N, C-alpha and C positions, 0 to 999 in steps of 0.2 A: 761571826768571823773575826770579831775583835775581842774575844774573851781572853781571860788570863791564860787559858790553855794555849791559845794561838800565840800569845807573847812568849810563853814558856817554850814552845816549839822553835821559835826564832832563836831564843837563847841557846837551846840545845844545838841548833845548826851552827851558830857562831862558835860554840865550844868545839864542835867537831872540826871547824875550820881554823882552829888555832888561837882563838881569843881565850885568855886564861885569867885575866884580872876579874875577880869576883865583884868588886865595886862597880866596874863597867857593866858587867852582865846584870847585876841587880838594877842599875839605873835603867838599862834598856828594857828590863822586864817590867818596870813600873810606868814607863812613859807610853801614852796612847798614840803610837806611831800613826795610826789611821787618821788622826786629827791633822796631821801635817801634810796630807796629800789631798787632792781633789776628791770629793765625795764619790765621783764615778769610778775612782781607782781604789777606794778604801778596801775592797775585798782583796786587793793585791799588796796592800801596805806591808804585810809581814813576810813577804817574799824577800829574799836577800838579793835585791836588785835595785838599781836606780830607777826612779819613776819621774815623769814630768810633773812640774809644779806650776807651769805656765811661764809665759814670757821667754820661751826657749831655754828654760832652766830645768834642772832636775834636782831631786832630793838624793843625796848620796846613799848608796846602798848601805844597809846597817853594818855590814862587816867593815867597810871603810870608816864609818863613824867610830865603831868600836876600836879599830886598829889605831886610828889617829889619837883617840882618847888614851889608849894604853901607852902610846909613845910619849905623850906629855906627862904621864904619871911616873915615868922613869926617874924624874928628878923629885918625886914626892907629889902629894896631892896639892895642886895649885889652889891658892886662895883667890887669885885675881887673874882672869884670862882675857886676852884680846882675841876676838874672832873676826877675821876679815872675810866677808862673804856669808852673810846670815842665811840667805836662801829661804827655806821654809821655817827655820828656827829650831830644827830637830837637834842639831849638834849642840846648840846653846842649851837646850833643855837637858840633854844628857850631862853636860858639864855642871849645870845648875843642880841637877838631881844628886850629884856627887858633892855638893856643897860649895862649889866655886861661884864667885861673883863674876859675871860675864858681861863684857862690853863688846857689842857686836855691831859691825858696820856693813851695810849692804848698799851697793852702788845703784841698784834698781829700786827706785823709791816705792813703787807699788808692792814689791816683795817685802821691803823693810816695814812698811805699814801693816801688811797682812801678818807678818811674823810677830811684830810687836803686839798686835791685838790678840793673837792666838796665845802667845806666851803669857800675857796678862790673864787671859781667860782661864788658862790652865793652872794659874797660881804661881807662875815664875816671875811675875812683874817686879818683885823686890830684889831678885837675884840677877835678872838679865835686863840690861839696858840696850836698846836697839836704836840706831840712828841711820838715816839715809846719807850716803856720801861716798866719796872715794877713799878707800882704806889705805892708800899709798903711804900717807904720813902717820898712820895709826890713829891713836886717840891721845894726843900729847897731854891734855889736861888730866887724864886718868893714869898716866904712866907713873911708876914702872909697873910691869906685869910679871907674874910668875911664869906665864906661858903665853905663846902666841900660836894660833892655829889659823891657817889660811886655806880657804876653799876657793878653788879657781872658778872664774867666770867661763862658761861654755858658750861658744858662739855657734 
């Protein structure tokens, strides 16, 4: 269920739904999305839907991740991105797979720790830094950023 063919089918659905940037689609095709959801939901990971990640939060549906990534690419490929709302870490992985250095802040500490550990395990540790905290002020000591992406907290 987590084969390359499964990832490719997700990419084809994203294409049919308006995602055009090949760099974004290639990044999504290479990332093991099933690793970012609970094991019990891994068989549904490649559906184009939001799924729970615990603590009353969800992973954004892949189309939303792709669309937000395309939006920040309008100004060119960013080298340095601030992400507010790490969640599972999937959006940060997509940005890192495209070559960006990502500084990600998550207000829910257990999510931040889980995402940080997973991103390191998957080999994104050098490109993505995660910290727990309130992202309201950004990450001043790392500013300026080429792009900022904000994922909202769902209550």
